[in-house]
mmJSON file of the N, C-alpha and C atoms, coordinates in Angstrom:
{"data_MODEL":{"atom_site":{
"group_PDB":["ATOM","ATOM","ATOM","ATOM","ATOM","ATOM","ATOM","ATOM","ATOM","ATOM","ATOM","ATOM","ATOM","ATOM","ATOM","ATOM","ATOM","ATOM","ATOM","ATOM","ATOM","ATOM","ATOM","ATOM","ATOM","ATOM","ATOM","ATOM","ATOM","ATOM","ATOM","ATOM","ATOM","ATOM","ATOM","ATOM","ATOM","ATOM","ATOM","ATOM","ATOM","ATOM","ATOM","ATOM","ATOM","ATOM","ATOM","ATOM","ATOM","ATOM","ATOM","ATOM","ATOM","ATOM","ATOM","ATOM","ATOM","ATOM","ATOM","ATOM","ATOM","ATOM","ATOM","ATOM","ATOM","ATOM","ATOM","ATOM","ATOM","ATOM","ATOM","ATOM","ATOM","ATOM","ATOM","ATOM","ATOM","ATOM","ATOM","ATOM","ATOM","ATOM","ATOM","ATOM","ATOM","ATOM","ATOM","ATOM","ATOM","ATOM","ATOM","ATOM","ATOM","ATOM","ATOM","ATOM","ATOM","ATOM","ATOM","ATOM","ATOM","ATOM","ATOM","ATOM","ATOM","ATOM","ATOM","ATOM","ATOM","ATOM","ATOM","ATOM","ATOM","ATOM","ATOM","ATOM","ATOM","ATOM","ATOM","ATOM","ATOM","ATOM","ATOM","ATOM","ATOM","ATOM","ATOM","ATOM","ATOM","ATOM","ATOM","ATOM","ATOM","ATOM","ATOM","ATOM","ATOM","ATOM","ATOM","ATOM","ATOM","ATOM","ATOM","ATOM","ATOM","ATOM","ATOM","ATOM","ATOM","ATOM","ATOM","ATOM","ATOM","ATOM","ATOM","ATOM","ATOM","ATOM","ATOM","ATOM","ATOM","ATOM","ATOM","ATOM","ATOM","ATOM","ATOM","ATOM","ATOM","ATOM","ATOM","ATOM","ATOM","ATOM","ATOM","ATOM","ATOM","ATOM","ATOM","ATOM","ATOM","ATOM","ATOM","ATOM","ATOM","ATOM"],
"id":[1,2,3,4,5,6,7,8,9,10,11,12,13,14,15,16,17,18,19,20,21,22,23,24,25,26,27,28,29,30,31,32,33,34,35,36,37,38,39,40,41,42,43,44,45,46,47,48,49,50,51,52,53,54,55,56,57,58,59,60,61,62,63,64,65,66,67,68,69,70,71,72,73,74,75,76,77,78,79,80,81,82,83,84,85,86,87,88,89,90,91,92,93,94,95,96,97,98,99,100,101,102,103,104,105,106,107,108,109,110,111,112,113,114,115,116,117,118,119,120,121,122,123,124,125,126,127,128,129,130,131,132,133,134,135,136,137,138,139,140,141,142,143,144,145,146,147,148,149,150,151,152,153,154,155,156,157,158,159,160,161,162,163,164,165,166,167,168,169,170,171,172,173,174,175,176,177,178,179,180,181,182,183,184,185,186],
"type_symbol":["N","C","C","N","C","C","N","C","C","N","C","C","N","C","C","N","C","C","N","C","C","N","C","C","N","C","C","N","C","C","N","C","C","N","C","C","N","C","C","N","C","C","N","C","C","N","C","C","N","C","C","N","C","C","N","C","C","N","C","C","N","C","C","N","C","C","N","C","C","N","C","C","N","C","C","N","C","C","N","C","C","N","C","C","N","C","C","N","C","C","N","C","C","N","C","C","N","C","C","N","C","C","N","C","C","N","C","C","N","C","C","N","C","C","N","C","C","N","C","C","N","C","C","N","C","C","N","C","C","N","C","C","N","C","C","N","C","C","N","C","C","N","C","C","N","C","C","N","C","C","N","C","C","N","C","C","N","C","C","N","C","C","N","C","C","N","C","C","N","C","C","N","C","C","N","C","C","N","C","C","N","C","C","N","C","C"],
"label_atom_id":["N","CA","C","N","CA","C","N","CA","C","N","CA","C","N","CA","C","N","CA","C","N","CA","C","N","CA","C","N","CA","C","N","CA","C","N","CA","C","N","CA","C","N","CA","C","N","CA","C","N","CA","C","N","CA","C","N","CA","C","N","CA","C","N","CA","C","N","CA","C","N","CA","C","N","CA","C","N","CA","C","N","CA","C","N","CA","C","N","CA","C","N","CA","C","N","CA","C","N","CA","C","N","CA","C","N","CA","C","N","CA","C","N","CA","C","N","CA","C","N","CA","C","N","CA","C","N","CA","C","N","CA","C","N","CA","C","N","CA","C","N","CA","C","N","CA","C","N","CA","C","N","CA","C","N","CA","C","N","CA","C","N","CA","C","N","CA","C","N","CA","C","N","CA","C","N","CA","C","N","CA","C","N","CA","C","N","CA","C","N","CA","C","N","CA","C","N","CA","C","N","CA","C","N","CA","C","N","CA","C","N","CA","C","N","CA","C"],
"label_alt_id":[null,null,null,null,null,null,null,null,null,null,null,null,null,null,null,null,null,null,null,null,null,null,null,null,null,null,null,null,null,null,null,null,null,null,null,null,null,null,null,null,null,null,null,null,null,null,null,null,null,null,null,null,null,null,null,null,null,null,null,null,null,null,null,null,null,null,null,null,null,null,null,null,null,null,null,null,null,null,null,null,null,null,null,null,null,null,null,null,null,null,null,null,null,null,null,null,null,null,null,null,null,null,null,null,null,null,null,null,null,null,null,null,null,null,null,null,null,null,null,null,null,null,null,null,null,null,null,null,null,null,null,null,null,null,null,null,null,null,null,null,null,null,null,null,null,null,null,null,null,null,null,null,null,null,null,null,null,null,null,null,null,null,null,null,null,null,null,null,null,null,null,null,null,null,null,null,null,null,null,null,null,null,null,null,null,null],
"label_comp_id":["MET","MET","MET","SER","SER","SER","PHE","PHE","PHE","ARG","ARG","ARG","VAL","VAL","VAL","ASP","ASP","ASP","ASN","ASN","ASN","ILE","ILE","ILE","ALA","ALA","ALA","ASP","ASP","ASP","ALA","ALA","ALA","ILE","ILE","ILE","ALA","ALA","ALA","ARG","ARG","ARG","LEU","LEU","LEU","GLY","GLY","GLY","ALA","ALA","ALA","ARG","ARG","ARG","GLY","GLY","GLY","VAL","VAL","VAL","THR","THR","THR","PHE","PHE","PHE","ALA","ALA","ALA","ASP","ASP","ASP","TYR","TYR","TYR","ASP","ASP","ASP","TYR","TYR","TYR","PRO","PRO","PRO","ASP","ASP","ASP","LEU","LEU","LEU","LYS","LYS","LYS","THR","THR","THR","VAL","VAL","VAL","ASP","ASP","ASP","HIS","HIS","HIS","VAL","VAL","VAL","CYS","CYS","CYS","VAL","VAL","VAL","LEU","LEU","LEU","GLY","GLY","GLY","THR","THR","THR","GLU","GLU","GLU","LYS","LYS","LYS","ALA","ALA","ALA","ALA","ALA","ALA","TRP","TRP","TRP","PHE","PHE","PHE","GLU","GLU","GLU","ASP","ASP","ASP","THR","THR","THR","GLU","GLU","GLU","GLY","GLY","GLY","ASN","ASN","ASN","ILE","ILE","ILE","LEU","LEU","LEU","CYS","CYS","CYS","LEU","LEU","LEU","HIS","HIS","HIS","GLU","GLU","GLU","ASP","ASP","ASP","VAL","VAL","VAL","ALA","ALA","ALA"],
"label_asym_id":["A","A","A","A","A","A","A","A","A","A","A","A","A","A","A","A","A","A","A","A","A","A","A","A","A","A","A","A","A","A","A","A","A","A","A","A","A","A","A","A","A","A","A","A","A","A","A","A","A","A","A","A","A","A","A","A","A","A","A","A","A","A","A","A","A","A","A","A","A","A","A","A","A","A","A","A","A","A","A","A","A","A","A","A","A","A","A","A","A","A","A","A","A","A","A","A","A","A","A","A","A","A","A","A","A","A","A","A","A","A","A","A","A","A","A","A","A","A","A","A","A","A","A","A","A","A","A","A","A","A","A","A","A","A","A","A","A","A","A","A","A","A","A","A","A","A","A","A","A","A","A","A","A","A","A","A","A","A","A","A","A","A","A","A","A","A","A","A","A","A","A","A","A","A","A","A","A","A","A","A","A","A","A","A","A","A"],
"label_entity_id":["1","1","1","1","1","1","1","1","1","1","1","1","1","1","1","1","1","1","1","1","1","1","1","1","1","1","1","1","1","1","1","1","1","1","1","1","1","1","1","1","1","1","1","1","1","1","1","1","1","1","1","1","1","1","1","1","1","1","1","1","1","1","1","1","1","1","1","1","1","1","1","1","1","1","1","1","1","1","1","1","1","1","1","1","1","1","1","1","1","1","1","1","1","1","1","1","1","1","1","1","1","1","1","1","1","1","1","1","1","1","1","1","1","1","1","1","1","1","1","1","1","1","1","1","1","1","1","1","1","1","1","1","1","1","1","1","1","1","1","1","1","1","1","1","1","1","1","1","1","1","1","1","1","1","1","1","1","1","1","1","1","1","1","1","1","1","1","1","1","1","1","1","1","1","1","1","1","1","1","1","1","1","1","1","1","1"],
"label_seq_id":[1,1,1,2,2,2,3,3,3,4,4,4,5,5,5,6,6,6,7,7,7,8,8,8,9,9,9,10,10,10,11,11,11,12,12,12,13,13,13,14,14,14,15,15,15,16,16,16,17,17,17,18,18,18,19,19,19,20,20,20,21,21,21,22,22,22,23,23,23,24,24,24,25,25,25,26,26,26,27,27,27,28,28,28,29,29,29,30,30,30,31,31,31,32,32,32,33,33,33,34,34,34,35,35,35,36,36,36,37,37,37,38,38,38,39,39,39,40,40,40,41,41,41,42,42,42,43,43,43,44,44,44,45,45,45,46,46,46,47,47,47,48,48,48,49,49,49,50,50,50,51,51,51,52,52,52,53,53,53,54,54,54,55,55,55,56,56,56,57,57,57,58,58,58,59,59,59,60,60,60,61,61,61,62,62,62],
"pdbx_PDB_ins_code":[null,null,null,null,null,null,null,null,null,null,null,null,null,null,null,null,null,null,null,null,null,null,null,null,null,null,null,null,null,null,null,null,null,null,null,null,null,null,null,null,null,null,null,null,null,null,null,null,null,null,null,null,null,null,null,null,null,null,null,null,null,null,null,null,null,null,null,null,null,null,null,null,null,null,null,null,null,null,null,null,null,null,null,null,null,null,null,null,null,null,null,null,null,null,null,null,null,null,null,null,null,null,null,null,null,null,null,null,null,null,null,null,null,null,null,null,null,null,null,null,null,null,null,null,null,null,null,null,null,null,null,null,null,null,null,null,null,null,null,null,null,null,null,null,null,null,null,null,null,null,null,null,null,null,null,null,null,null,null,null,null,null,null,null,null,null,null,null,null,null,null,null,null,null,null,null,null,null,null,null,null,null,null,null,null,null],
"Cartn_x":[0.862,-0.052,-0.81,-1.672,-2.799,-3.174,-3.45,-4.515,-5.362,-6.264,-7.394,-7.637,-7.667,-7.713,-8.789,-9.732,-10.316,-10.386,-9.351,-9.589,-8.015,-7.868,-6.504,-6.044,-6.752,-6.149,-5.245,-5.603,-4.841,-4.047,-3.958,-3.503,-2.246,-2.277,-0.799,-0.41,-0.486,-0.262,0.13,0.321,0.54,1.615,1.878,2.768,3.748,3.263,4.568,5.264,4.654,5.766,6.533,6.417,7.403,8.641,8.089,9.388,8.649,7.41,6.748,7.14,7.307,6.552,6.422,5.409,3.831,4.165,3.855,4.011,2.961,3.3,2.15,2.295,1.309,1.116,0.591,0.474,-0.273,-0.3,-1.445,-1.805,-3.025,-3.371,-4.881,-5.342,-5.53,-6.573,-6.44,-5.008,-4.225,-4.163,-4.89,-4.307,-4.381,-3.034,-3.29,-3.17,-4.366,-4.521,-4.604,-3.388,-2.64,-2.581,-1.512,-1.092,-2.654,-3.487,-5.132,-4.744,-5.794,-6.82,-8.178,-8.595,-10.18,-10.094,-10.785,-10.59,-12.211,-13.174,-14.206,-15.063,-15.149,-15.618,-14.163,-13.182,-12.286,-11.324,-10.802,-9.337,-8.378,-7.057,-6.157,-4.836,-3.602,-2.466,-0.976,-0.104,1.246,2.287,3.371,4.74,5.106,6.566,7.586,8.275,8.276,8.929,10.706,11.044,13.026,13.057,12.476,13.097,12.685,11.781,11.38,10.389,9.656,8.591,7.263,6.486,5.196,4.325,3.347,2.212,1.598,0.364,-0.789,-1.783,-1.93,-3.391,-4.461,-5.868,-6.877,-8.413,-9.029,-10.194,-11.329,-11.896,-13.737,-14.501,-15.062,-15.7,-16.99,-17.993,-19.26,-20.467],
"Cartn_y":[-11.329,-11.591,-11.02,-10.839,-9.992,-10.826,-10.185,-10.307,-9.269,-9.461,-8.899,-8.617,-7.444,-6.485,-5.647,-6.352,-5.072,-4.156,-3.244,-1.814,-1.24,-0.955,-1.021,0.743,1.518,2.209,2.007,1.563,0.816,0.057,-0.905,-1.686,-1.081,-0.327,1.418,1.32,1.759,2.878,1.872,0.877,-0.739,-0.667,-1.569,-1.426,-0.974,0.513,1.89,1.786,1.893,2.402,1.269,-0.357,-0.93,-1.019,-0.072,0.816,-0.208,-0.09,-0.975,0.485,0.454,1.533,1.375,2.106,1.55,2.498,1.725,2.58,3.643,4.542,6.201,5.441,6.146,5.904,6.945,7.33,9.04,8.175,7.32,7.147,7.338,7.482,7.855,6.635,5.776,4.46,4.394,4.556,4.275,5.022,5.617,6.564,6.29,6.374,6.233,7.325,7.897,8.918,7.74,8.56,8.015,6.574,6.188,5.251,4.182,4.339,3.046,4.04,3.158,3.338,2.049,3.362,2.856,1.974,0.314,0.235,-0.823,-0.31,-0.402,-0.743,-2.294,-3.343,-2.987,-2.404,-2.75,-1.434,-1.031,-0.402,-1.582,-0.307,-1.39,-0.9,-1.103,-0.998,-2.032,-1.114,-1.926,-1.792,-2.946,-3.135,-3.941,-3.943,-4.329,-5.229,-6.508,-8.062,-7.076,-7.689,-8.086,-8.481,-9.323,-9.701,-9.007,-7.908,-7.128,-8.172,-8.571,-9.075,-8.182,-7.58,-6.656,-7.372,-6.753,-7.643,-6.335,-6.845,-5.937,-6.078,-5.097,-5.249,-4.416,-5.856,-5.083,-5.115,-4.117,-4.53,-4.058,-5.022,-4.765,-4.047,-3.081,-1.792,-2.279,-1.439,-2.795,-1.63],
"Cartn_z":[-27.634,-26.417,-25.891,-25.389,-24.892,-24.221,-22.855,-21.682,-21.101,-20.969,-20.724,-18.758,-19.595,-17.676,-17.909,-16.32,-16.15,-15.97,-15.719,-15.729,-16.067,-17.766,-18.426,-17.471,-17.282,-16.788,-15.29,-14.996,-13.964,-13.824,-14.891,-14.955,-15.564,-16.255,-17.176,-16.035,-14.949,-14.11,-12.52,-12.513,-11.847,-13.006,-14.247,-14.485,-14.574,-14.965,-14.965,-14.042,-13.231,-11.874,-11.517,-12.278,-12.11,-13.476,-13.984,-14.929,-16.51,-16.762,-18.027,-18.876,-19.514,-20.433,-22.045,-21.929,-23.093,-24.662,-25.684,-26.602,-27.02,-27.652,-27.826,-29.503,-30.269,-32.033,-31.788,-33.268,-33.661,-35.128,-35.365,-37.01,-37.146,-38.738,-39.381,-38.498,-38.441,-37.73,-36.666,-35.899,-34.881,-34.312,-32.931,-32.207,-30.311,-30.348,-28.265,-27.843,-26.566,-25.373,-24.444,-23.44,-22.08,-21.79,-23.699,-24.025,-23.939,-24.805,-24.506,-26.339,-26.508,-28.029,-27.62,-27.992,-28.551,-30.119,-29.802,-30.693,-30.743,-31.252,-31.238,-30.196,-29.74,-28.581,-26.905,-27.25,-26.548,-26.39,-25.265,-25.06,-25.17,-25.832,-26.084,-25.38,-25.234,-24.744,-24.918,-25.388,-26.207,-25.383,-25.205,-24.163,-25.22,-24.262,-24.703,-23.655,-23.967,-23.201,-23.289,-22.451,-21.908,-23.086,-24.505,-25.335,-26.772,-26.454,-27.382,-27.964,-27.785,-28.485,-28.095,-28.524,-28.664,-27.535,-26.585,-26.339,-25.183,-25.339,-25.514,-23.733,-23.834,-22.437,-23.242,-22.603,-23.573,-22.579,-22.698,-22.033,-22.598,-21.978,-23.073,-22.869,-24.047,-23.191,-23.044,-22.223,-21.692,-23.095],
"occupancy":[1.0,1.0,1.0,1.0,1.0,1.0,1.0,1.0,1.0,1.0,1.0,1.0,1.0,1.0,1.0,1.0,1.0,1.0,1.0,1.0,1.0,1.0,1.0,1.0,1.0,1.0,1.0,1.0,1.0,1.0,1.0,1.0,1.0,1.0,1.0,1.0,1.0,1.0,1.0,1.0,1.0,1.0,1.0,1.0,1.0,1.0,1.0,1.0,1.0,1.0,1.0,1.0,1.0,1.0,1.0,1.0,1.0,1.0,1.0,1.0,1.0,1.0,1.0,1.0,1.0,1.0,1.0,1.0,1.0,1.0,1.0,1.0,1.0,1.0,1.0,1.0,1.0,1.0,1.0,1.0,1.0,1.0,1.0,1.0,1.0,1.0,1.0,1.0,1.0,1.0,1.0,1.0,1.0,1.0,1.0,1.0,1.0,1.0,1.0,1.0,1.0,1.0,1.0,1.0,1.0,1.0,1.0,1.0,1.0,1.0,1.0,1.0,1.0,1.0,1.0,1.0,1.0,1.0,1.0,1.0,1.0,1.0,1.0,1.0,1.0,1.0,1.0,1.0,1.0,1.0,1.0,1.0,1.0,1.0,1.0,1.0,1.0,1.0,1.0,1.0,1.0,1.0,1.0,1.0,1.0,1.0,1.0,1.0,1.0,1.0,1.0,1.0,1.0,1.0,1.0,1.0,1.0,1.0,1.0,1.0,1.0,1.0,1.0,1.0,1.0,1.0,1.0,1.0,1.0,1.0,1.0,1.0,1.0,1.0,1.0,1.0,1.0,1.0,1.0,1.0,1.0,1.0,1.0,1.0,1.0,1.0],
"B_iso_or_equiv":[0.0,0.0,0.0,0.0,0.0,0.0,0.0,0.0,0.0,0.0,0.0,0.0,0.0,0.0,0.0,0.0,0.0,0.0,0.0,0.0,0.0,0.0,0.0,0.0,0.0,0.0,0.0,0.0,0.0,0.0,0.0,0.0,0.0,0.0,0.0,0.0,0.0,0.0,0.0,0.0,0.0,0.0,0.0,0.0,0.0,0.0,0.0,0.0,0.0,0.0,0.0,0.0,0.0,0.0,0.0,0.0,0.0,0.0,0.0,0.0,0.0,0.0,0.0,0.0,0.0,0.0,0.0,0.0,0.0,0.0,0.0,0.0,0.0,0.0,0.0,0.0,0.0,0.0,0.0,0.0,0.0,0.0,0.0,0.0,0.0,0.0,0.0,0.0,0.0,0.0,0.0,0.0,0.0,0.0,0.0,0.0,0.0,0.0,0.0,0.0,0.0,0.0,0.0,0.0,0.0,0.0,0.0,0.0,0.0,0.0,0.0,0.0,0.0,0.0,0.0,0.0,0.0,0.0,0.0,0.0,0.0,0.0,0.0,0.0,0.0,0.0,0.0,0.0,0.0,0.0,0.0,0.0,0.0,0.0,0.0,0.0,0.0,0.0,0.0,0.0,0.0,0.0,0.0,0.0,0.0,0.0,0.0,0.0,0.0,0.0,0.0,0.0,0.0,0.0,0.0,0.0,0.0,0.0,0.0,0.0,0.0,0.0,0.0,0.0,0.0,0.0,0.0,0.0,0.0,0.0,0.0,0.0,0.0,0.0,0.0,0.0,0.0,0.0,0.0,0.0,0.0,0.0,0.0,0.0,0.0,0.0],
"pdbx_formal_charge":[null,null,null,null,null,null,null,null,null,null,null,null,null,null,null,null,null,null,null,null,null,null,null,null,null,null,null,null,null,null,null,null,null,null,null,null,null,null,null,null,null,null,null,null,null,null,null,null,null,null,null,null,null,null,null,null,null,null,null,null,null,null,null,null,null,null,null,null,null,null,null,null,null,null,null,null,null,null,null,null,null,null,null,null,null,null,null,null,null,null,null,null,null,null,null,null,null,null,null,null,null,null,null,null,null,null,null,null,null,null,null,null,null,null,null,null,null,null,null,null,null,null,null,null,null,null,null,null,null,null,null,null,null,null,null,null,null,null,null,null,null,null,null,null,null,null,null,null,null,null,null,null,null,null,null,null,null,null,null,null,null,null,null,null,null,null,null,null,null,null,null,null,null,null,null,null,null,null,null,null,null,null,null,null,null,null],
"auth_seq_id":[1,1,1,2,2,2,3,3,3,4,4,4,5,5,5,6,6,6,7,7,7,8,8,8,9,9,9,10,10,10,11,11,11,12,12,12,13,13,13,14,14,14,15,15,15,16,16,16,17,17,17,18,18,18,19,19,19,20,20,20,21,21,21,22,22,22,23,23,23,24,24,24,25,25,25,26,26,26,27,27,27,28,28,28,29,29,29,30,30,30,31,31,31,32,32,32,33,33,33,34,34,34,35,35,35,36,36,36,37,37,37,38,38,38,39,39,39,40,40,40,41,41,41,42,42,42,43,43,43,44,44,44,45,45,45,46,46,46,47,47,47,48,48,48,49,49,49,50,50,50,51,51,51,52,52,52,53,53,53,54,54,54,55,55,55,56,56,56,57,57,57,58,58,58,59,59,59,60,60,60,61,61,61,62,62,62],
"auth_comp_id":["MET","MET","MET","SER","SER","SER","PHE","PHE","PHE","ARG","ARG","ARG","VAL","VAL","VAL","ASP","ASP","ASP","ASN","ASN","ASN","ILE","ILE","ILE","ALA","ALA","ALA","ASP","ASP","ASP","ALA","ALA","ALA","ILE","ILE","ILE","ALA","ALA","ALA","ARG","ARG","ARG","LEU","LEU","LEU","GLY","GLY","GLY","ALA","ALA","ALA","ARG","ARG","ARG","GLY","GLY","GLY","VAL","VAL","VAL","THR","THR","THR","PHE","PHE","PHE","ALA","ALA","ALA","ASP","ASP","ASP","TYR","TYR","TYR","ASP","ASP","ASP","TYR","TYR","TYR","PRO","PRO","PRO","ASP","ASP","ASP","LEU","LEU","LEU","LYS","LYS","LYS","THR","THR","THR","VAL","VAL","VAL","ASP","ASP","ASP","HIS","HIS","HIS","VAL","VAL","VAL","CYS","CYS","CYS","VAL","VAL","VAL","LEU","LEU","LEU","GLY","GLY","GLY","THR","THR","THR","GLU","GLU","GLU","LYS","LYS","LYS","ALA","ALA","ALA","ALA","ALA","ALA","TRP","TRP","TRP","PHE","PHE","PHE","GLU","GLU","GLU","ASP","ASP","ASP","THR","THR","THR","GLU","GLU","GLU","GLY","GLY","GLY","ASN","ASN","ASN","ILE","ILE","ILE","LEU","LEU","LEU","CYS","CYS","CYS","LEU","LEU","LEU","HIS","HIS","HIS","GLU","GLU","GLU","ASP","ASP","ASP","VAL","VAL","VAL","ALA","ALA","ALA"],
"auth_asym_id":["A","A","A","A","A","A","A","A","A","A","A","A","A","A","A","A","A","A","A","A","A","A","A","A","A","A","A","A","A","A","A","A","A","A","A","A","A","A","A","A","A","A","A","A","A","A","A","A","A","A","A","A","A","A","A","A","A","A","A","A","A","A","A","A","A","A","A","A","A","A","A","A","A","A","A","A","A","A","A","A","A","A","A","A","A","A","A","A","A","A","A","A","A","A","A","A","A","A","A","A","A","A","A","A","A","A","A","A","A","A","A","A","A","A","A","A","A","A","A","A","A","A","A","A","A","A","A","A","A","A","A","A","A","A","A","A","A","A","A","A","A","A","A","A","A","A","A","A","A","A","A","A","A","A","A","A","A","A","A","A","A","A","A","A","A","A","A","A","A","A","A","A","A","A","A","A","A","A","A","A","A","A","A","A","A","A"],
"auth_atom_id":["N","CA","C","N","CA","C","N","CA","C","N","CA","C","N","CA","C","N","CA","C","N","CA","C","N","CA","C","N","CA","C","N","CA","C","N","CA","C","N","CA","C","N","CA","C","N","CA","C","N","CA","C","N","CA","C","N","CA","C","N","CA","C","N","CA","C","N","CA","C","N","CA","C","N","CA","C","N","CA","C","N","CA","C","N","CA","C","N","CA","C","N","CA","C","N","CA","C","N","CA","C","N","CA","C","N","CA","C","N","CA","C","N","CA","C","N","CA","C","N","CA","C","N","CA","C","N","CA","C","N","CA","C","N","CA","C","N","CA","C","N","CA","C","N","CA","C","N","CA","C","N","CA","C","N","CA","C","N","CA","C","N","CA","C","N","CA","C","N","CA","C","N","CA","C","N","CA","C","N","CA","C","N","CA","C","N","CA","C","N","CA","C","N","CA","C","N","CA","C","N","CA","C","N","CA","C","N","CA","C","N","CA","C","N","CA","C"],
"pdbx_PDB_model_num":[1,1,1,1,1,1,1,1,1,1,1,1,1,1,1,1,1,1,1,1,1,1,1,1,1,1,1,1,1,1,1,1,1,1,1,1,1,1,1,1,1,1,1,1,1,1,1,1,1,1,1,1,1,1,1,1,1,1,1,1,1,1,1,1,1,1,1,1,1,1,1,1,1,1,1,1,1,1,1,1,1,1,1,1,1,1,1,1,1,1,1,1,1,1,1,1,1,1,1,1,1,1,1,1,1,1,1,1,1,1,1,1,1,1,1,1,1,1,1,1,1,1,1,1,1,1,1,1,1,1,1,1,1,1,1,1,1,1,1,1,1,1,1,1,1,1,1,1,1,1,1,1,1,1,1,1,1,1,1,1,1,1,1,1,1,1,1,1,1,1,1,1,1,1,1,1,1,1,1,1,1,1,1,1,1,1]
}}}
């Protein structure tokens, strides 16, 4: 599941303050910087819910 946000950095900071841990990746085709990966026309960040499901935040890039 993915949630669109207007400002991904702000959303990460707010959720992080509530204890949410975001994933970081360093693969040839997928690298995060400050928990954010730029994928074409959007930025994305991933985290797990309490059941282990991977969830995503995404922000459209203008």
